[in-house]
C-alpha positions in Angstrom: 16.9 -17.2 -34.0 15.5 -14.8 -31.3 14.3 -16.3 -28.0 10.6 -15.7 -27.4 9.0 -15.1 -24.0 7.0 -18.1 -22.7 4.1 -15.9 -21.6 2.8 -12.4 -21.7 3.5 -12.1 -18.0 7.3 -12.3 -18.8 7.0 -9.2 -21.0 5.4 -6.9 -18.4 7.4 -5.7 -15.4 5.6 -6.2 -12.1 3.5 -3.3 -11.1 3.8 -1.8 -7.6 0.8 -1.9 -5.3 -1.3 1.2 -5.7 -1.8 3.8 -2.9 -4.0 2.4 -0.1 -3.0 -1.2 -0.8 -0.3 -3.6 0.3 1.0 -6.9 -1.2 0.1 -10.2 0.4 3.0 -12.3 1.4 4.4 -13.7 -1.9 5.6 -16.9 -0.3 1.9 -17.9 0.4 0.6 -17.1 -3.1 0.3 -19.5 -6.0 1.2 -17.0 -8.6 4.5 -15.2 -9.4 2.9 -11.8 -8.8 1.6 -10.7 -5.4 -2.0 -10.3 -4.6 -2.9 -6.9 -3.2 -5.2 -6.1 -0.3 -6.4 -2.8 1.1 -4.7 -1.3 4.1 -6.7 -1.6 7.3 -8.4 1.2 9.3 -5.7 3.3 11.0 -3.1 2.4 8.3 -2.0 4.2 5.1 0.2 3.6 2.1 0.8 6.4 -0.4 3.2 7.5 -3.1 5.2 10.7 -3.3 6.6 10.8 -6.8 8.2 7.4 -7.2 8.7 6.7 -3.5 6.1 4.6 -1.7 5.5 5.1 2.1 6.3 2.9 4.0 9.6 2.8 2.1 10.8 -0.6 0.9 8.0 -2.5 2.6 5.5 -3.5 -0.1 3.8 -6.0 2.3 3.1 -3.4 4.9 1.0 -0.2 5.5 2.1 2.5 7.9 0.1 2.9 11.1 -1.1 6.3 12.1 0.5 7.8 15.2 -0.8 10.0 18.0 -3.5 12.5 17.1 -3.7 11.3 13.5 -6.1 8.8 11.8 -7.1 6.9 8.7 -10.8 6.4 9.1 -11.4 3.7 6.4 -9.7 0.8 4.8 -7.6 1.6 1.7 -6.5 5.0 2.8 -4.2 6.4 0.2 -2.9 9.7 1.7 -0.9 10.5 4.8 -2.7 10.2 8.1 -5.0 13.1 8.8 -4.6 15.3 11.9 -7.3 14.6 14.5 -8.7 17.8 16.0 -10.1 17.5 19.4 -12.7 20.1 20.2 -13.0 21.1 23.8 -16.3 22.5 25.0 -16.4 25.9 26.7 -16.8 25.7 30.5 
């Protein structure tokens, strides 16, 4: 006789966090699947094909570095280049 799954959750593989989000720490959640939260301002998480950035860190978002920015929470593309306009003297 075939063995049946105990729940529908066992039939579905876990889905990765979408771009602009990170997983909450799984050890502090009550469920077997992680809760997701948006990345903060100045942080991003995005997918290039099947690779998520930051690579191998589902509980983190990547901070923007010098002269780049992510102006809102949940940014889902690489940090944008900040252009500083200098006034004419």
